[in-house]
Phi, psi and omega in degrees: 000315180299316180296320180296319178294321183299322184259008184300314182294322179294316180298319181295316182298312181293319179297319178297319180298318180295322180292318181296323180290332178053032178236147178303138182260124172278098189302314182293322178296317178295320180295314180295320179296317178296321178298315184294329177265009176062034172266081194290325180296317178293319178300317179298320179301309184289322177295323178297320177294321179295322178297320179296323180283325185228068183296342179282347178274089187298329181300335179294331178293326178292315178298320177297317178299318178301313183296317178296317180300313183291335179273357175095002178268082188291324180295319178293322178297317180298319179297317181294314179298318183291331175298317177294318183299323180299327181270333183230069186292343182255015180277116183293325184296320181291327175295320177298316181294324175294324174299316178299319182296312181292329175296318177295329180278003180064025174257081189293326180297313178294321179301315181296323178298317180289322176297319179297320179294320177298319180294323178295325180282330181222071186295340182261004180280116185297319181295315179297317179300318180298313181293323180295313181294321178296319179294322178297319179295316180294319180295320178299319179295320178297317179297320179295319179298321178295320179292322177300315180298318180297316181299316182291328175295321177293323178296314180298327178278359180061032176266078195297316185292319177292319179297321180298318180297317179295317182291323177301314180297318181296316184282313187281315187266324183262357177070025179276073187297335182292349179267006184299323180296314179296318179300316179296315181297317180294321177298321176299318182294334177284349180094002178272080187291325181296313179291324178300319179296319177297320180291325177294327175295321176294318179300320180298316179295323178296320185288328183299127177078356181247314186212100181303324179295328178292333177297320176297313184298317183296324178291321178294316181294321177295319178297317177302321180297313179297325178296319177294333178275001180065026174258082189292323181296318177294322177300316180301318180300319182284328174295322177294319177299322179296318179295320178295321178295323176298317180295320179297324183278316188255346182083000176200169178242117179302137182297335182258019181294154179299319181299317180297316179298316182290326177299315180296322178295315179297318179300322179295327180282328181280315183251071186292341185287324187224352185262127177226121181292154178291000000 
């Protein structure tokens, strides 16, 4: 019903024009001409009429499906394509077109299924292979984005062990290197200090040459780790490195910086006889 209403005005306009001309209409010529000028609603109208006149010409259902797809009527396009598919279940091209349709509908999972079927039917077809591989890459990226969201939700919920497992997969298996800092921090929160220290070393290498501010952060986070391990002298060394990195980046060290505050705290713990932080 919705599709019929959508095209009611188009059908009326085209029908009136044909009546006014009072000349026989070559449906396929009109349909092809409308298709070529990308007047998809008119093309769909004429292809639909041609299908009614020549239902045995299965290729017209494909053209009708194309016209509906391009005009935005995806359900009508799906109906037309499936009519052809019922008669030609081993046709690789219709599987490809169904993949395109579901891709247009933003249903990437269904699109990939149809592309895979097309590829199975025509494994040597370069175009089908290209679309299949592209869909696999996009689907993989979508899956990664979902996993990233899940991991960060676990971090916010402070469910450290579950978050660590998700982050390990993302960093190690999916190559999401930008999450290395979060992975290291979460590993520290689980109490696995040895692995956390190794991850901070990886984080340090990642930060070099990419993000000067991250160089500051990795030294502070490493210092926090040593502080949690009660190795105050090692913590102090990394807080000092963080302050030096701040100076290299900004040309000065803010008096209220985290590194400055932590340095004074560490000094008070190491030199208890005479050092008192402000």
